[in-house]
C-alpha positions as CSV (number, residue, x, y, z in Angstrom):
1,M,-35.0,131.9,-209.0
2,R,-32.8,133.1,-211.8
3,R,-30.1,135.6,-210.9
4,A,-29.3,138.0,-213.6
5,G,-25.9,139.3,-214.5
6,P,-25.0,142.9,-215.5
7,D,-26.7,144.7,-218.3
8,V,-24.7,144.4,-221.6
9,G,-27.0,146.5,-223.8
10,K,-30.7,146.3,-224.4
11,G,-31.8,142.8,-225.2
12,G,-28.1,141.8,-225.2
13,E,-27.3,143.7,-228.3
14,S,-24.0,145.5,-228.9
15,I,-23.6,149.2,-228.2
16,P,-24.6,151.4,-231.3
17,D,-21.7,153.0,-233.1
18,E,-22.9,156.6,-232.4
19,E,-23.0,156.0,-228.6
20,W,-19.5,154.4,-228.7
21,E,-18.1,157.5,-230.6
22,R,-19.8,159.8,-228.1
23,F,-18.1,157.9,-225.3
24,L,-14.7,158.3,-226.9
25,R,-15.2,162.1,-227.3
26,D,-16.4,162.5,-223.7
27,A,-13.6,160.4,-222.3
28,E,-11.0,162.4,-224.2
29,A,-12.5,165.7,-223.1
30,G,-12.6,164.5,-219.5
31,T,-16.3,165.2,-219.3
32,R,-17.6,164.6,-215.8
33,G,-19.9,161.7,-215.6
34,A,-18.7,160.1,-218.8
35,P,-19.9,156.4,-218.9
36,E,-17.4,153.8,-217.9
37,E,-16.2,151.5,-220.6
38,P,-18.3,148.3,-220.6
39,S,-16.2,145.2,-219.8
40,A,-14.8,143.7,-223.0
41,R,-15.1,140.3,-221.3
42,A,-18.7,140.9,-220.5
43,R,-19.5,141.8,-224.1
44,M,-17.6,138.7,-225.3
45,V,-19.5,136.4,-222.9
46,A,-22.8,137.8,-223.9
47,R,-22.1,137.4,-227.6
48,R,-20.8,133.8,-227.0
49,L,-23.9,132.9,-225.1
50,R,-26.1,134.1,-227.9
51,E,-24.1,132.2,-230.6
52,E,-23.4,128.9,-228.9
53,S,-26.0,126.2,-228.5
54,G,-23.9,123.8,-226.3
55,P,-23.4,123.9,-222.5
56,P,-21.6,126.9,-221.1
57,E,-18.1,126.5,-219.6
58,P,-18.5,125.5,-215.9
59,W,-18.1,128.7,-214.0
60,R,-15.7,127.2,-211.4
61,G,-13.3,126.6,-214.3
62,H,-13.4,130.2,-215.4
63,R,-10.3,132.3,-215.0
64,P,-11.4,135.9,-215.2
65,A,-9.3,138.5,-217.0
66,P,-7.6,141.2,-214.9
67,R,-10.3,143.6,-213.6
68,R,-10.7,146.9,-215.4
69,R,-12.4,149.6,-213.4
70,G,-14.0,147.2,-210.9
71,K,-15.9,145.2,-213.6
72,G,-14.2,141.8,-213.1
73,W,-16.5,140.6,-210.3
74,Y,-19.6,141.4,-212.5
75,V,-18.3,138.9,-215.0
76,V,-17.9,136.2,-212.4
77,G,-21.5,136.9,-211.2
78,L,-22.8,136.6,-214.8
79,L,-21.1,133.2,-215.3
80,A,-22.3,132.0,-211.9
81,A,-25.9,133.1,-212.7
82,V,-25.8,131.2,-216.0
83,A,-24.4,128.1,-214.3
84,L,-27.0,128.2,-211.6
85,V,-29.9,128.4,-214.1
86,V,-28.5,125.5,-216.1
87,V,-28.2,123.4,-212.9
88,A,-31.8,124.1,-212.0
89,L,-33.0,123.2,-215.4
90,D,-31.0,120.0,-216.0
91,P,-28.9,118.9,-213.0
92,G,-28.2,115.4,-214.5
93,R,-26.6,117.0,-217.6
94,V,-24.4,119.2,-215.5
95,S,-23.1,116.3,-213.4
96,G,-22.1,114.7,-216.7
97,W,-20.0,117.7,-217.7
98,F,-18.1,117.4,-214.4
99,G,-17.4,113.7,-214.7
100,G,-20.3,112.3,-212.5
101,G,-23.3,110.3,-213.4
102,S,-21.4,108.1,-215.9
103,G,-22.9,104.9,-214.6
104,G,-19.5,103.3,-215.1
105,G,-18.7,103.2,-211.4
106,E,-15.9,105.9,-211.6
107,G,-17.8,109.1,-211.0
108,A,-19.0,111.3,-208.1
109,P,-20.1,109.4,-205.0
110,L,-23.8,108.8,-204.7
111,G,-25.9,110.2,-201.8
112,V,-27.2,107.6,-199.4
113,E,-30.3,105.7,-200.4
114,S,-33.4,107.2,-198.8
115,A,-36.1,105.1,-200.7
116,R,-36.2,102.1,-202.9
117,P,-34.9,103.0,-206.4
118,D,-37.2,102.4,-209.3
119,Q,-34.6,100.8,-211.6
120,P,-31.2,99.1,-211.4
121,P,-28.0,101.2,-211.7
122,P,-26.8,101.7,-215.3
123,T,-24.3,99.3,-216.9
124,A,-20.6,100.4,-216.7
125,A,-19.4,102.3,-219.6
126,S,-16.0,100.5,-219.4
127,A,-15.7,96.7,-219.6
128,Q,-12.4,96.8,-217.7
129,G,-12.5,94.6,-214.6
130,P,-11.1,95.0,-211.1
131,T,-7.5,95.2,-210.1
132,P,-5.8,95.2,-206.7
133,E,-5.4,99.0,-207.1
134,R,-8.9,99.6,-208.3
135,P,-11.0,96.7,-206.9
136,F,-14.4,98.3,-207.7
137,R,-13.6,99.3,-211.3
138,G,-16.4,98.5,-213.7
139,S,-18.9,98.2,-210.9
140,P,-21.7,100.5,-209.7
141,A,-20.3,100.0,-206.2
142,A,-17.4,102.3,-207.0
143,R,-19.8,105.2,-206.4
144,W,-21.3,103.7,-203.3
145,G,-20.4,104.6,-199.7
146,D,-17.5,103.0,-197.7
147,G,-18.7,100.8,-194.9
148,T,-21.5,102.3,-192.8
149,A,-21.4,105.5,-194.8
150,G,-23.4,103.8,-197.5
151,I,-26.3,103.0,-195.2
152,G,-29.1,105.5,-195.1
153,M,-30.3,106.4,-191.6
154,P,-33.8,107.7,-191.1
155,E,-34.7,110.7,-188.8
156,A,-35.6,109.5,-185.3
157,R,-39.1,110.2,-184.0
158,A,-41.0,108.9,-180.9
159,T,-42.4,105.5,-181.8
160,G,-44.2,102.9,-179.8
161,W,-42.8,102.7,-176.3
162,M,-39.7,104.7,-177.2
163,S,-39.0,108.4,-177.1
164,K,-37.3,110.2,-179.9
165,G,-33.9,109.9,-178.1
166,Q,-34.4,106.2,-177.5
167,V,-35.3,105.6,-181.1
168,A,-32.2,107.4,-182.2
169,R,-30.1,105.2,-179.9
170,A,-31.8,102.0,-181.2
171,L,-31.0,103.1,-184.8
172,E,-27.4,103.6,-183.9
173,R,-27.2,100.2,-182.3
174,T,-28.8,98.7,-185.3
175,R,-26.1,100.2,-187.5
176,D,-23.5,99.0,-185.0
177,F,-24.9,95.5,-185.5
178,L,-24.5,95.7,-189.2
179,A,-20.9,96.8,-188.9
180,A,-20.2,94.0,-186.4
181,S,-21.8,91.3,-188.5
182,S,-20.9,92.3,-192.1
183,L,-18.0,94.8,-192.0
184,D,-15.8,93.9,-189.0
185,P,-12.3,92.9,-190.4
186,G,-11.9,90.0,-188.0
187,V,-15.4,88.6,-188.8
188,L,-14.6,88.9,-192.5
189,R,-11.5,86.9,-191.9
190,G,-13.6,84.1,-190.5
191,E,-13.6,84.9,-186.8
192,R,-16.7,84.3,-184.7
193,P,-18.9,87.5,-184.6
194,E,-19.0,87.7,-180.8
195,K,-19.9,91.4,-180.7
196,A,-22.8,91.0,-183.1
197,I,-24.1,88.0,-181.3
198,A,-24.1,89.9,-178.0
199,S,-26.6,92.4,-179.6
200,I,-29.2,89.7,-180.0
201,N,-31.7,88.9,-177.2
202,P,-30.3,85.8,-175.6
203,H,-33.8,84.8,-174.4
204,Q,-34.9,83.9,-177.9
205,R,-34.6,80.1,-177.7
206,D,-35.0,79.4,-181.4
207,V,-32.3,82.0,-182.4
208,R,-30.0,80.7,-179.6
209,D,-30.3,77.2,-181.0
210,Y,-29.7,78.4,-184.6
211,L,-26.6,80.3,-183.6
212,A,-25.2,77.3,-181.8
213,A,-25.7,75.0,-184.7
214,A,-24.6,77.5,-187.4
215,F,-21.1,77.6,-186.1
216,R,-20.8,74.0,-185.0
217,A,-22.4,72.3,-188.0
218,P,-23.4,74.7,-190.8
219,S,-26.3,73.6,-193.0
220,R,-29.0,75.0,-195.2
221,E,-31.2,75.6,-192.2
222,N,-28.5,76.7,-189.9
223,D,-26.3,78.8,-192.1
224,P,-24.3,81.6,-190.3
225,L,-24.2,83.5,-193.6
226,L,-27.9,84.4,-193.1
227,L,-26.7,87.0,-190.6
228,F,-22.9,87.3,-191.0
229,S,-20.3,87.7,-193.8
230,R,-17.3,85.5,-193.3
231,F,-14.5,84.2,-195.6
232,E,-12.2,81.4,-194.9
233,G,-9.0,83.3,-194.2
234,T,-6.7,80.4,-195.4
235,E,-8.4,80.5,-198.8
236,V,-9.1,84.2,-199.7
237,R,-8.4,87.6,-198.4
238,L,-10.0,91.0,-198.8
239,V,-8.4,93.5,-201.1
240,G,-7.7,96.7,-199.2
241,D,-9.8,97.7,-196.2
242,V,-12.9,99.1,-197.9
243,V,-16.2,97.3,-198.3
244,K,-18.7,99.2,-200.5
245,T,-22.3,99.3,-199.3
246,R,-25.7,100.7,-200.4
247,G,-28.9,100.4,-198.4
248,R,-31.1,101.9,-195.8
249,I,-32.6,101.4,-192.4
250,T,-36.4,101.9,-191.8
251,Y,-38.6,101.5,-188.8
252,R,-42.2,101.4,-187.6
253,E,-44.2,100.5,-184.6
254,G,-44.4,96.7,-184.2
255,R,-46.0,94.2,-182.0
256,L,-46.7,95.2,-178.4
257,G,-45.5,98.7,-179.1
258,A,-42.0,97.6,-180.0
259,V,-39.9,99.6,-182.5
260,E,-39.5,97.2,-185.5
261,V,-36.4,98.1,-187.6
262,T,-35.7,96.7,-191.1
263,T,-32.3,96.8,-192.6
264,D,-31.8,96.2,-196.3
265,V,-28.2,96.5,-197.4
266,T,-26.0,95.3,-200.2
267,Y,-22.3,94.7,-199.5
268,V,-19.6,94.4,-202.1
269,Y,-16.4,92.5,-201.1
270,P,-13.4,92.5,-203.4
271,V,-11.2,89.4,-202.7
272,V,-8.1,87.6,-204.0
273,R,-6.7,84.2,-203.2
274,A,-4.9,84.0,-199.9
275,A,-1.7,82.8,-201.6
276,A,1.1,85.3,-201.6
277,G,1.4,87.2,-204.9
278,S,-2.2,86.5,-206.0
279,D,-3.6,89.4,-207.9
280,E,-6.8,88.2,-209.6
281,V,-9.6,90.2,-208.0
282,V,-13.2,89.0,-207.9
283,R,-16.1,90.4,-206.1
284,T,-18.6,88.8,-203.8
285,I,-21.9,90.6,-203.5
286,V,-24.2,90.0,-200.6
287,R,-27.6,91.6,-200.1
288,R,-29.0,91.0,-196.7
289,E,-32.3,92.0,-195.0
290,V,-32.5,91.7,-191.3
291,V,-35.7,92.7,-189.4
292,M,-35.3,93.2,-185.7
293,S,-37.6,94.2,-182.8
294,W,-36.5,96.6,-180.1
295,D,-39.0,95.4,-177.4
296,D,-40.5,97.1,-174.4
297,P,-38.8,95.3,-171.4
298,E,-42.1,95.7,-169.5
299,K,-43.9,93.5,-172.1
300,V,-41.1,91.2,-173.4
301,F,-38.4,89.4,-171.6
302,V,-35.3,91.0,-173.1
303,E,-31.8,91.9,-172.0
304,P,-31.1,95.7,-172.0
305,G,-29.5,96.9,-175.2
306,T,-30.4,93.8,-177.2
307,F,-33.0,93.2,-179.9
308,S,-35.1,90.3,-180.9
309,L,-34.7,88.9,-184.4
310,V,-37.9,88.8,-186.5
311,S,-36.6,87.6,-189.8
312,Y,-33.5,87.5,-192.0
313,K,-32.9,86.9,-195.7
314,V,-29.8,86.8,-197.8
315,D,-29.0,86.7,-201.5
316,S,-25.3,86.3,-202.5
317,T,-23.4,86.4,-205.8
318,N,-20.1,84.6,-206.2
319,G,-20.3,83.4,-202.6
320,G,-20.9,79.8,-203.2
321,C,-24.0,77.8,-203.9
322,D,-25.1,74.7,-202.0
323,T,-21.8,74.8,-200.2
324,F,-22.7,75.2,-196.6
325,T,-19.3,75.6,-195.0
326,G,-20.2,78.7,-192.9
327,Y,-18.0,80.8,-195.2
328,L,-18.5,82.7,-198.4
329,T,-16.6,80.8,-201.1
330,P,-16.0,82.9,-204.2
331,E,-14.9,81.4,-207.5
332,F,-12.0,82.7,-209.5
333,G,-11.3,82.3,-213.2
334,A,-10.3,78.7,-213.2
335,E,-13.3,77.6,-211.3
336,R,-15.7,79.7,-213.3
337,A,-14.5,78.2,-216.5
338,T,-15.5,74.7,-215.4
339,S,-18.5,75.4,-213.2
340,R,-21.9,74.3,-214.3
341,P,-24.4,77.1,-215.0
342,G,-27.0,77.6,-212.4
343,D,-30.6,76.5,-213.1
344,G,-32.1,79.4,-211.2
345,P,-33.1,82.8,-212.6
346,A,-30.6,85.4,-213.7
347,V,-30.3,88.3,-211.2
348,D,-28.6,91.6,-211.3
349,P,-26.9,91.7,-207.8
350,Y,-26.7,95.5,-207.9
351,D,-30.4,95.9,-208.6
352,R,-32.1,97.2,-205.4
353,S,-35.4,98.2,-207.1
354,T,-36.9,94.8,-206.2
355,S,-37.6,94.0,-202.6
356,M,-36.0,91.0,-200.9
357,E,-39.3,89.4,-200.5
358,T,-39.9,89.5,-204.2
359,R,-36.5,88.3,-205.0
360,M,-36.8,85.3,-202.7
361,R,-40.2,84.5,-204.1
362,E,-38.9,84.6,-207.7
363,A,-36.0,82.4,-206.8
364,G,-38.2,79.9,-205.0
365,D,-36.6,76.4,-204.9
366,A,-35.0,76.8,-208.3
367,G,-31.5,76.3,-206.8
368,C,-28.5,78.3,-207.9
369,G,-29.1,81.2,-210.2
370,S,-26.7,83.3,-212.3
371,A,-25.6,86.9,-212.0
372,T,-25.8,89.3,-214.9
373,R,-22.8,91.2,-213.7
374,S,-20.3,91.2,-210.9
């Protein structure tokens, strides 16, 4: 609904000369009930709005003139009304006036993701790369959330064997697992993710065997990076203490009335070499999908507070390819200059408009691909 400002003459026209002269005569004579002088600022604003075709000055940036006979607040109301109408008609344009929506990664923070986007984020306006002070510069991730703040959480509702409150608790524990597996500082430095592992149902024999082999002898089939983000602390270190994320958690009723939860999150890790004084910043980008089942203990043998793994997929950029060491192994300038181009498809690591299933299917067995940006 449009909210009008004060009247400034019929149709926004100026006051006729004869009425203005009558006002002056009445005012000088002290006539009771003489009309108050219309605000000069109001007339100026009305005239400017008629003449200008560009966007109005943001109302929060307006500094009203000293009030004359109580009219100053009317001016603010007029400007606010105009701003609200423009926001309603073209919110994206307004965000551009205030510095957001640039696509360059240095604008207003994005809201959490509530559904799969229909296109990748725009290319950064600036070609400048990351620095230790600004490790996300030139990346869409600069507008993403920090840590778990970038992960969209759905509203809880009674599902399967769980009440609304139980579903809410399962969602919280799911997010806790993501934090423990992909954001915990110790795990990122290469430590064993004990807290995250403790969240997984220990009665899943195949998962138990996978975890044991993954940390003892990492391989293509038993790769800890399928579930956890880890760097070799003697080789690289994270820049700062912020990991940017974007993604969401969804759920539905699964097998035997379980609550099946799907997490699809992209993590952006800025790193430098571990050697003292290193300042070349590169980014490792990991998109990971984990599907878990919060089972009914009356139907499935499960330990309280743990979930059963259903599936897990990962797609990483600048994290190493065919190097199954159990750690993400980013390349820096020197290595990139001599590395052989991948024979797989080119992928935009920030593009979340494609499902992980589609991305994995397109990649197939092509081997290492290449990233269109980092």
